[in-house]
N, C-alpha and C positions, 0 to 999 in steps of 0.2 A: 416535473417528475424527478424525484431524487434518485441518485444512483449509489448503491452500496457495492463495494468491491471487497470480498472477504475470502479468506482461505489461508493456505500456507504454501511455502516453497520448500522443496527438498534441496539443500545446499550441499555442495561437494564436501566430502569428509575433511574436517579440520578448518573449513573456510567460513564458518558461520559468523564469527566476530568480524572478519574482514568484510563480509557482505553487509553486516549491520553498519559498520563504520562508513562504508561506501554509500550507504543509503541516507546518511544524515543530511546531506545537501538537498536531496529530493524531499525529504520529510519537512525540512525547514521551508523550502520554497512552496510546497503544497499548502502548509498551514498559513502562509502569508497570502495565499490566493483568496480573493473575496468570495469565491463560490465553493471553497473547500470547507466543509464543516468538521471534518476529522480526517486524520491521516496517521497511521501508525505502522511501524515495522518493528517487531519485537522478537527476541529470542524465546524459543519454547523452553519451559522449565524442565522438561523431561528428555526430549529428543535433541541431542547435540547437533544434529544436521537439519533442523527444522526452524524456519522463520515464519512467524504468523503475520498476516497482512490484514489491515482493515482501513478502508477509505469510505468517506461519505461526501458526495458532491451534490450540489444543488441541481445540476443538469448534466445530461450526456454531453452536450456541446462543451461545457466547462472541462469535463474530464478529458475529452478528446483534444482540446487546446493544450491542456497541461501536458498530456502525453507527447504531443508533437513538439512542444517548446521546452519541456523540462530537461533537467541535466542528463547527460549521457556519460557515465563514468566507467563503462565496461564491466559493471557488476553482473550483467547477465551471464557472463562466462563462468561465474561461480555457481550457477543454478543447474541442478541435475533434472528437476521436474517441477512443473507448475501444477498446483491443485487449488486454483483460484476461480471464483465465479463472480459474475456481475448480476445484480438484482435491481430492477426498477421498482420503486415504491411510490405510491401515491400519497394522499393525505393520511396522516397518522397523528395520534395524540402524543404530544411531547411533554414530559414532566421531568423536571430536574429536582433532585433532593439535596 
């Protein structure tokens, strides 16, 4: 069962770029993980205090292991609010163009 993590974070005023830079190590580590199919932390083009999050993992166990072992850089102190949800998805048709 695949896990999708998607949503956005409200970042403290003026701290968005700092948060994104602090996230680079986590993004890099996640993308190297064999069970991570996608991982992205990106600046919202309209809201200067918003960061969009998208992750796709092959399993709940893989996501849990990454969260337990991934980098801890103190970036959570830059977050005002979480607006992120996790979705379990079963078999689906995958087509790349």
